[in-house]
N, C-alpha and C positions, 0 to 999 in steps of 0.2 A: 432692523440692523442692531446688533448688540451694542450696548453702551458700556464704555470703560471709565474707570475712575481717573481722578486727576493725576495720580502718580504714574499710572500706566500711560496716559496721554502725553505726559511730559517726557517720559523715557522714549516713547515712540517718535516724538518730534526730533529727538537728537540723532536718529538714525537716518543716514542718507541712503535711500533705497536704490539709487543709481550707482553707488560706489561699491566696488569689490574690495572688501577689507582683507588684509592679510590675516593669517591665523592668529598671530600675536595681537593684532589690533582687535580682532573679534573677541578673544577671551578677555582682553582688557576692558572692552566695552561691556561685556557680560557682567564684569565686576562692578563697573562704574554705574550701570543702569539698574542694578539690583535695588529693589525698594521694599522687599518683604522684611518683616521683623524677626526672621530666623535665618539660619545658614542654608541658603538655597543650594540645590544640586544643579550643577552645570551639565547640560547634555549636548551631545553631538547628534545631529540628524542628517542623514545623507541619502540621496537618491542614487542608486547604483546602476541603473540602466540595464538590469538583467531581467530575464523572464523566469521568475521563480516557479512557474508551472513545469519547468524542465528540471529534473533532478540534478543534472550537471551544472546548472546555474544557481544552485542553492549556495549562497555565500555564508559561511559560518566559521568561527575560530575562537580560540582562547587567547587572551592577551594579558600579560602582566603589566599593569600600569606602574610606571616608576615611582609615582608618589601616592599610590593607592587611591581610595575613594573618599577618605575622610570620615569613615564610619566604622563602627564595630560590626564585624561579620561573625555571625553565630553559625558554627559548623556542627552538623549532625553526621555521625559515621555509623553505618551498619557494618559491624564486624564482630568476630568472636575470638576467644582465646588470646593468643599472642598478638594477633592483629588489633584486637580491642585495646589491649594494654599499650601497644605502640601508638594508637590514636590518642589515648589518654595522655601519654607522655608528650605527644606533639602539640597538645593544647586544644584538642577537640572539646566543644562545649557539651555535647551530648553523645553518649554511646548507646546504640541500640543493638544489644547482643542477644536479644530474645524477642518475645512477642509483646512485651509490655508497651514499649514506645510505638510499635507498629499499630497496636490497638488504640493507643492514645491519638495517633494521627488520624485514624479512621473516625474518631470521635470529634475531630476538628481542631486538634492541637497543631499550631504552626509557629512555635517560638524558635525558629531557625531560619537562616537565610540560604544555606546551601546544604545539600545532602550528598554524601559520598558513600559508596558501598564497595566491598570486596566481592569478587565474582561468586564465591561460595555462599553469599547471603542473598543473591538475587532471587532464589527460589522463594524466599520469604517476602522480599521487598516487592516482588512482582505484583502482589495483590494491591499495592498502593498506586499502581499505574494510572487508574482513572482519577486519582486524587492529586498526585504529584505531577503527572504529565501535563495537564492544562496550565499548571503554574510554572512550567519549565524547570521543575526541580527533580524530575525523575533521574536517578543515576544512570548514566549510559557511557559507553566508551568514547563516542564522538565528542561528548562534552568534557571528557577527561575526568568524569566523576565515578566511573566504575573501574577500579584499578586494583592491582595486586597489593597485598599487605605491605610489601617492602617500599611501595611508593607513597604510603599514607603520610609519613612525616613531611615529605616535600609538598604534596598537594594541599595538605592542611595549612602549611605555612604560606604557600602562594595564595590560597583562598582568603586567608586573613589579612594578607598584606596588600591585596588589591587586584587579584586575578578576576577578570570578567569574561563572560561568554557573550558573543553577539551572533545574531542570525538575521538574515534578510526576511522581511515580512512578506505577506502575499501581494503587497502593492509595490514591491521592489525597493523598499526603504529600510534603513536601519535606524534605531534610536538607542543611544548608548550613553550612560552617565560617564563623565570624565573627571569628576571631582566636585568640590564645594566652592562657593563664592569666596570663602575665607582663604582659599589657596592663593598663592601669588600668581600673577599672570604667567610667569615662567613655568611654574609647576603645572598649570593647566595646559600650557602650550606643549610641555614635554609629554603629558598624558595623551593629548590629542595626536601628537606626532607618532607615538607608539601605536595608537589605534589605527591611524591612517596608513601607516606602513604595512600593518597586517591586512587591512582591507585591499590595498593595491596588490599585495603579493598573492592574494587569494582570488584575483580577477579570473573568472572562467575563460579559457581559451576561445570558447565559442561566442563570447560576447563581442558585439560590434559597438564602436563609439567609445565614449568615456564612461 
């Protein structure tokens, strides 16, 4: 059996395993019981009761968290010409308008958190599928990251301000960050509420139970 340190044990003892805490109580406790010497990320983990083996029960969506994630999001945009300039003006951190950055990614460069592409660049970006796909970073329409040029400013702004994507895993659970321990309990609660509203609204009609 794994042994835990004193701080972990002290925090664990403060949790009543038989009590069903309200969301606000839960995020308040997450703040109070944090003992790391850095600003920890607060995550929400949920069992959805779906069967992800069936395509119609794959739960995924994009959510704009009202208070963001408390971290700097580095955005890479694959675009050319006027679209590339629009992305620069909108605050994109990196612009891949040719082969240089694509080759750099092939060589192991990953100094970005989200990749966005315009449709006319997907012919070039497609070669990165085996690299970006497993990381969940490959631009695609369902994730809202393969978009026409006129949507670049909006999506870049949303990405930097706290837009997240969630997707149920093969065990029918989701794991999503909702902020930092340094957030107020109310901010964490607002972010959690926005996420849960999205999850509930995306409940597959074929799902039984909760």
